[in-house]
N, C-alpha and C positions, 0 to 999 in steps of 0.2 A: 721662250719659256716663261713660266709662272714659276716665280720666287716664294719659298715659303714664308709666310707671315705677311706677306705684302701686296695690298690689293689690286686687281687688275693692272696686274704687270705682264700682258701677254707677248710674246714673239711676235713682230709685224715681217710680213713676208717669209715667212717660215716655210713653204715649198715651191719650186719650180718645178713642177711634175713632168718626167717624159718619162710614156709608156714605150719603148721600142718593142718591135713585131715581136709574136706569139711567143716563147720558151720556156725554157726550162732552168732548172736552178741546179746548180752542181751539188752534189753532199758529198763532200769529202769523209774517209776516213772508212771505220767499218761500220757495217751497220747489222744490228740482228733481227733477223725476218723469221715473225710464226708464220711458216706454212703449213702445218695442221690445223684440222678443226678442233684442237684440244691443246695445251700448252704443252701436256707429255710430247705428244707425236711432235709438236714444231720446237722442241727445246733444239738449240743449238748447241752443240759440243762443240768447246773450247780446247784446244790442245793444250797440255799441262794442267788443266784445271782440275779438282780433286772433281772424282767422280765420270771425267770424262774417258771416251773410248776414242780408239781407231779410228780416221775417219774410212769408210770402206770404199773402195776401188772396184771397177767393172768392165765391159767393154761398151757402155754406150758412149755416144758422142752428141751434142749439141754444135750447130755452127749457125752463123747467120751474120746479120750486116746490120751498124748501126749508120741512119740515114738521116737527114735534114729533113723533117715536115714539111718544108715550106718549096723547098728546091727537089727534094729526091736526091740529091748529092751525098758521097761518102761522108762520114763525120770521122777524121781521126782522133785516135788518141782520148777515145770515150771508155769511162771506166766503163764495164758491164762486170754485175756482180750476179753469181747464182748461187742459193740457198736452200738447203735440204736438210730432214730430221738426220740422212745417215755421212753428210760430209761436211757440215757445218756452213762457215763462208767462204767461197773462192771467189778471185776476181782477176778479171784479164781486159789488157787493153785494145782496141780495136786498129789495125793496120791503116797504112794510107790510105786504101779503100773500103776501109769500114766494115770490114773482115773483122771476127772473132772466133773460138773455138774453146769449146771445153772437152777434154778425152776422158777415156779412162772413169768416165761415169758409172754409179750403181744404178740397176733399175730402181726406181723411185719417182716421187712427186717434187716439182723444182720450179724455184719463183726464181725471175729475170728482171733484173733493172740494169737500166744505163742512166751515167749520169756527166755531164759536162760545164764546165766554167761557160755561164751565159747562156745555157740552154736547161728546159724545166728536167728536172729527173722525171724517167718514163718509167714502168712498168711493164716488161712482155704482155700484151694482148689488153692495153689500154690504148682508147681511141680517143680518151680525152682526159682531162687533170682529174684528180681528186675519184675515178672511176675504177673499179674494182678488175686486177690485174686476174690473168689466167694461167695455170699451175702447167706445165709441159709433163703428160704423164709418160715415162722413158720406161721401154723394155730392154731385157737383157740384149745386146749386139744391137739392137736398135740407133739408126743415125737421123734425127732431126735436122735437116740442112738449110730449112729456111725460118728460122727463126728472129725474121729482121724486126730492128725496133727503131722508130720512126720519132725523132726528137724534136719538140717546137722549139720554135727562139723564145727565151724569157722577157718577160717584160722588166720596166726597169721604174722606180719612185727616186726622184733626185731632187735636191733642194737646199738649202741654207738656212739653218737657225742664228737668231741672234737673241740680244738679252733685253731686257726691258731699256737702257739706253742705246741700242741699236750695234752694239759691240757685235762680234762674231763669237760664239760660243766654240770651244775646239774640244775632242774627246767627250763629246755628246754620243750616248750609245741610242740608236734611232732602230725601229722596229717597223715593221708591217703587219697589224695584226689582221686577223677575221673573227667575224663575228659568231657566236654561238651560240645558245639558249640553255641554261641550265636551272630546272626549278621553276621555270617562269620569269628567271634576271637575264640578261644581258651579259655575254663575258666576250672578253678579248683574248685571245689565244694567239701567239707569236706565227709570223707562219714565210718560211721562207730563212735564207740568211740576214743575221740583222748586220745594220751600217752604223760607223762611226764616221763625226765630223772634223775635218783637217783643221788646218790654224785658220781657213777662212771660214769656217762654220760651214764649211759645205760638206754633203752625205751622197752619195749614190749605191742602191740597195738592187741587184740585179737578178735576173732568173727567175723572175716570180710567175708562174701563169695566172692566167687572166681571170679576171675577180673582182669582186668588192675588195676592197682594204682600208684599216682604220691604221694613221700613222701617228706613232706616238714616241718621244724624246724620254730621254732620261742624263741625269749629269751627274749625279753621284752613282759611281758603279762600287761593285764587290770589292775591290784592291783601295780605294777611297775609305771605303769603310772601314776595311780589316785594319787600316792605318788609325784612323781616327778610335779604336775599341783597343788597339795595344797601345793609343798614347799614354805617357804620364799622365796621371790625376794631380790637379793642382799645380802648382809653379805656374810661371808666365804665360799669359794669354796675349794672343792676337787681339787687332784694334778693332775686326769684325770679326764674331763666331761662324764656322763654318755651316754655316745652316744649309746649304746648299738649295736644290729646288725640288718642286715636286714633280712628278712626273708628269707632262704635257703632251696634249693631244692636237695635228692637226685641226682647225690652221692658229691655236694658242688657248688654247682652253684647258686647266686642269681638273673639268668634268668629264668623264667617258662621257654620257650623254649628251654633252654638246659639242662632241666631236662628229669631224665632217667625213662622209666617204669618198673614196677616191676610186674611181670606176678603172680599171684595164682593159683593154679589148684587144682580142686578139690580132695583128696586124697592124695595129692602129698607135699613131704616137700621140698621145695626151698631153696636153700642157696645163 
């Protein structure tokens, strides 16, 4: 990492990269999915919130399986989430045969996605990551019984962070970033689940879709900054100011323009 105010202090040996076979990020917790062509149509009604309405019920069913994209074998305990303007967001877990089911659904349009640790989160109808999903049109009393979802294995970026003295840096936040262009300027946006270094300076980010990434590391997290802000002004001071480190990009530069690209390929281990 590059320390603020110190010239040319870059981490050496920043990452030993390994990309494990193609797939999926598991994203935990509630997701709010806009399913309609307008915000009003796609608004998710959250129970108990002001202005919310009771979720509708009906006689429709959606049944399917969650399968490994590489082997076709069923994936158990994958979280499948269904979203729609009249039901909000509901979830189910796949059984040992990879089966899941949603019952008592009203007529309407629904979006499905599946997530599981170590796999790329996939929406129903996607054949590759970042592709548009396909919504399910469900009529009253209709049964959709083959809403299968194939999940690819996620790729991995792992490595080690050391400081300018070669000492391991613990508790650094590490992120895989994707490049985008805004008003003709290059911007980095986080992609997938971030990582954090352990006491040996090691980190591991998993479940990444194949593609090009830039790796960034930041030592001073929000908790440390909050304690600094809340600290008492004046009084005793430490021997060295807690100036922290500037955000650093692989292979050890504070400049985003000098960051090196890491390419993860489906089914390939990159080092």
